N, C-alpha and C positions, 0 to 999 in steps of 0.2 A: 655618558652625562656629559656635557660640557662645562668647562668655568674659563672663569677669567681671572687676571691674576690680582691680588690686593698688593699685599708686600711682598718683599722679595721672597720666593720659597714658600710662599703659603698662596694656598688659591682657595677661589668663592666661587659658589654657584652661580652660573650664567643666568642673565635675561628668561634665554630659551628654558633652562633646566627649570626656572621659578614657575614658568609659563605650563611647562608636562605636569608638572605636580599637582599642581590647582588644577588644571584638564581633568589626572586622574583621579584625584579628592572626590571632587566635583560628578564625575560618573559613576562611580562606585555609591555615592550618597544617594544619587539619584534612579541609579538600578536597585537598590537599597527600597527607597521609597515602593518602588513599583513593585518589588516581591510582595512587600508587606500588606499594602493597601490598596494596588489595584484591581481590576476585575475585568472578565476574556468580555461581557458581555458588550458591546457596541453603546453610547452612553448620548441621549437627544439631538446635538447638531450633526453626530456622524450620522444618521441614516437619512437628513437632506444633504448633509454636505459632502457624502464618502458613496454611500449606496445608490441614492436616487440617480447622482450625477455623475459618477466615474464607476462603481462596480456593476451595475445591473449597466450600463450601455457598455461597457466593457464583457459582461458574459453574453450578452445580447449583440452585440456584434455593430453595433452600431454607436459607438463612441467617436466624437470628434474635438477638436479641439477649444473650438467654442465653448462646446458641452465644460470642458474640464476651465475654461474661464468665467462659465454662466455666477452670476451674482449669488453671495450667501450672505443674504443680510444686506449690509452697509460695504462687505468684505467683495474679493474676489482671491481664492484659496489655489491657486493651481498648486505648489508646491504639499500643498495636504491631500491633495487626491492623487498627487503621484507618488507620497508617500504612502495612503493606502491601496493602490495600485501595487505597490511593488512589494510592499507587505503580504497581500494576498498570493500576488506571484510566487511569490518565494514558499512560504508556508503552506498555500492552501485554504488560509482561513482568513475571515476576518473577523480579527482577534485584539482588543483595542490593548491589551499586554503587549504584544508584537510592536502595535504601535507607540505604545508608550517607550519601548526600549528605543528606537529607534528612535525618538526625539528627545532620550535621553544622550544619547549619541552625539546626536546634532548639539545636544546645549555643551557640552562640553568643552566644544571648541569658543565657544564665548565666552565664559573666565579665562581660558589659558590665554584669548587672545587680549585681552582686557589688561592682563598683568605682565603679557611680554608688549605691550604696546607703554604702560608703565611706567617701566623696569628697566630700557633699554638701551636708556642716555643714562651719560656714565654721573650726571648730576643727582641721580636717581639710585646711585651705587647703594647710600646707607641706608634707604628707606625700601628696600627689597623685602624684607621679611614684613613691613608694615601694610604693605599695598596688596602682598598676596593673601594677607591675614586679613584685610578689609575685602579681595572678592572670594578669597573662601568661605567667608561668613556668610556671603550676600548670594552663594551657590548653593553652599550645604544644611543649610535652615530651609524650615520647609511649611514657610508662609508662602509659596506660590502652589499649593495642594492642587489647586483647580487646573494648573495646567501638567504639571507632573504627571499626573494621576491619571488623563485623559489624552488617548494619543490624538486625537484632535487637533490638541491647541499645539500643534507642531508650530501651527500657522506666526506664534509670538515669536519663535526661535530664530524662523526663515525671517522675519523683519529684524529683529537684535541683529543676526550675526553680517546680514548683509549692508546695514546702515552704518554696523560698527565698521565694516571691511572697507565702505565707501568713505565714512569719513576717515579715516587712516590714512588711506589713499592720498587724500586732497590735502588733508596737514602734511603730507610729509615728501609727498611730488606734485606740490603747487606747479613747477615748471614744464614739468614730461606731459604731453600730450597723451602720451598711451595708458599712463595712471588714469587720468582725467575722466578718460573716454571707457576706460573699468569702472570711475567712479558710476560714471553717468548709467553706465550697462545695467549695477546693482542698484541705482535706484529704481530703475526701471523693472528691476525684479521685486521690489521692496514695494510695489505698485499693486502687484501681483499677489502678497500673503496677505496682507491686511485694509481698511481702507489709509488708516494713520499711517498706511507705508509714502504716501505722497511726501510727505513732512520729509521723508531723507533727502529728496533733491533740495528744499530749501534748506534743512541745517549743512550739506555738504554745500550749496552756495553761500551762506552765510559764513563756515569755515575759507570758503576759496578769497571772500572776505577779508576777513582775518588777514588772511595770509600777506594780502597785495598792502595790509596797511601794516605788517611789521616782521615782513622778511623779507629782505635781500633779494634783489633776480628781475627776471623779467617777468610782466603783470598780464603781457596781454592773455598765456595760457588758460590763467585764473579767471579774469574776464569773461573770455569767451565760453569757459566752462559754467562761468553761472550764470551767462545769458540761457546757455542749450538746460541747467539744471532748472530755471524759473521757469520756461517753455514745459518743461517737462511737466514741472509742480501743476501750473494751469490743465495744461491739458486733461491730468492723471483729475484736476479736482471737475473741471466739465463732465469727464464721465463715471463719475461716482455716481453710486447706485446710491439712492434714496427711500426706503420702505417707508412710505406709510405710516403702518403699523408704529415706529418707532418714533413718531413725531411727538409724543407725549412725555418721553424720556429725555429729550433735550432739554436745555438751558432755555427759558421764557425769557431772559431779561440780562443786563449783565452783568448787575445782581448777582444772578444763581448760577453764571458762568464763574464771578471771580471766587462765588463762596466755594463752586464745587472744587475749584483748580485750586483753591487754596489750601482743603481736603488733602489732594492729591498730592502737590507739592511737598506736604509736610511729613509725607511718607518717608523712614520710618518711624516718626512721631504720630501719636494718636488725636493731637489735636491738630487745628488748621492754622492757629498763630506759629507752629513752632516751625513755618516752612521757614523763615529768617533766619531761623539756625541753620536749616540745612541748606540752603542756595547762598549765605553770606560769604564761603567762602571762596565763591566763584566768582561770584557779583565784585570783590574788593579786588579779586587778582584780575579779573579779565580787566576790568576797570585802568588798571593800573596798566597792565601789557596796552591799552587803547593808547594812554594819554604817552605811556615812554616809546611809543610804538616799535616794541621790540619785544617778540617773543622764540619759545623753541618750539620745533616743530612736535614735541608729546603736550606744550601747554595749549600747541591751536586744536591735538587730537583731544584733549582731556576739555577745549572752553565747546569743542565740535558735540562731545556729549553731554553735556551740560542743554547745549540751546537744543538737542535733538531731544531727551526726556520733557523740556519746560515744554516743548513743542506737543509733546503725547501729551503731558498733564493737561496743558488748555483743551486739547481735541477729545478727554476725557471729561473732561468740565462739559465740554459744551455739551458734547452725544448722548451725557448720562444723567446731566448736572439738574432736572428739574427735581429733584429728593435732596440734593444739598452734596450728595456723596462724601459720607463720614464716616468709618474709614474708606479710602478706595478698595474696591470686589479685590479678592484673591488673583484674580487670573490679568487683573493689570500691573500688579504690584512689580513683576521684571518689567516690564516698559521704563520703570524711575529708578531703575540699579543702574544701567550706566551716566545716569546723572549722577546717584548716591556715589560712585566711585569715582567722575571724574571733582566733585566737591571733594573728599576726602584727600584726591591729589593736590585739588590749593589750598588744603588746610594743611598737611604738610609738608608746603611750601612756603605757607605762609609764617608756620613756627619758625625759620630758620631766617627770614628774610630781615630783620633786624637784629643786629648782635650788640649794638651799643643797648644800656638799659636807659627806658624812655620811655613817659606815656603812654606813647603809642606803640611798642612794644608790647608791654604788657595789654592794651587794646585789643590788639594783634593775638595773642596768643590764649586771647580770654574766649577770642570769638572761637579759635583750636580746640581748646578746653568743652565749652559747649558745644561743637561741633560733635565731638569724641564721646559724651556720653552721651549724646541724646542717641547718634549712631547705636552705640552699644548697650544700652537702655531698651531703647526701642524695636533694635533687633534682634534681641534673647526675653525679653518680657515676655512676648505671645510665642515663643515653643512651645509650652505643656499646652497651650490654646490648639495652636494646630498641632499637634499631633492627634489630639480628642477629637480638630474636626476631619481629619483624614480619616482614625479608625471610625469613625460617624460614617464619612462618606463609604468605607467598603460595607459597612453593615445595609447600608442603603442602597449602596449596589447590588451584594448579595439577593437583597429581598425581590428586586425588580427582575431580576433574572430570574427566582424563582418562579414569580409570576409568569414570565414568557415561556419556561418548561410548561407549566402548568399547562397555559392555553395550548402550548406544541403538542403535549402531550394525548389531551384531550380534547382537540377541536372544537370545546367548548368558550365560544364569546367572554360569556362571562365571567369567565379566567381572568378578563381583562376589565373587569368594572371592578377596580380598587380605589382607595384615594389619589391624591395628589402627589405626587412626585413616587410613585410606586411604579411606576413602564419607565422603561429606558427611552418613551419620545410620549410628547405631551399630550397627542391625539391619539385614543383609544383606535378610535377607528383607522385615524390613518396609519396605523403598526399593524394593526390586523391587515391590511390588506399588503404589508410589506412581509410580513410572516407569511402569507400562503403563497409569498411567490417561488418556485419549486428551488430556482437555482438559488435564493437567498437560504433557503432551509439546509443544503448542501455547503453552505460556506460560514456555515456559523461557529463560532467555535467548536473545537472537539467535544472540547469537557460538559457543553450545551447538549449537544446531541447526544452525549452517552446519558446525560443527565435524561431526557425525553425517552430514549430507547429505555432506560431503567424502569420507568413510570409504568 
């Protein structure tokens, strides 16, 4: 473990040490959740997104790159399909638990990277433990159960990781063409992870502009990158799949969009009016940054995280805003984590901004206290409920797995005539066709095949 010097003869952990510790703890927590609450049977979107468009074509020898890029609802999910293929090739099974473990390993790089970027500046030395605590809480609490219990949700982590790295490259190396080209490549990768991946190019371009305004040096590379990133975003938008079946879920007016977005932005708070408290630290500090035309690379990185999560919230509000979106679904919450981390970092900067007692310092520190109370209360208050929901997911998953086993053992289609949400795929007829495929039966989880044999 590396260390930085603090006082003469005394060492303190380096930013990399904090990052590694955070990543390891996050990984252990996620693997524990998978072990306790996940089940082997592939679930819902995995049947269309993995079996029909990756595994089956591979087994039949017909897999093409355009198949891997085929839209899944609004999304293109190339890395997720590659994870399914890799998991099968290594284990010989199509097993949700194996994919969820791979996803846990992928995920742990996100909190590690966030902590490293937040604490690597010398000015942040005294706040490293606090930033590690913030990121660790957001990594180990079970609010995102839909994502870490289903391996298919790796798409969220590919999106977040590619976006965080792209923003970091732009914020810290806005004059280096190589770094900017890498950020553009990661922005393209984000586009084939999820539909909202196109917003990565927008956020990275915004950070380029902030860098031109607030940092010294050449502006030409960053401005050229901004133009290229704008083209990437526009092209991605024009190529965006738009399934007609989802039109009823979209916000139908500006009022619906704003209401839904305010509920999303308020997370981890439960009331939409709380979004002001969550986002006020970044609004204050980024405004100050623009007024003074001065910022550190870390401040630019945090501003980029806030911009990215705010754009994600607006996207969620538009795409799923017809019912008001209160509160956001579990699977969407991790798209907000980078923004919450950015606001936490800005809150810590705001606390120490004014050294002389004054009404402005009281106001600034009041903002920080309110943010801290909302963050802690909102994050911790739902833990018991989230654990109960994870347990309920496991029970429901075991039931749908048992129904599949009954059909495979008996061959009787009536075994699939059960209630809603008691099958791993919403269409019983289509599920039967999948299950009748000999290649699929051969690669189902070993535990499922053993249960079928024991019937």
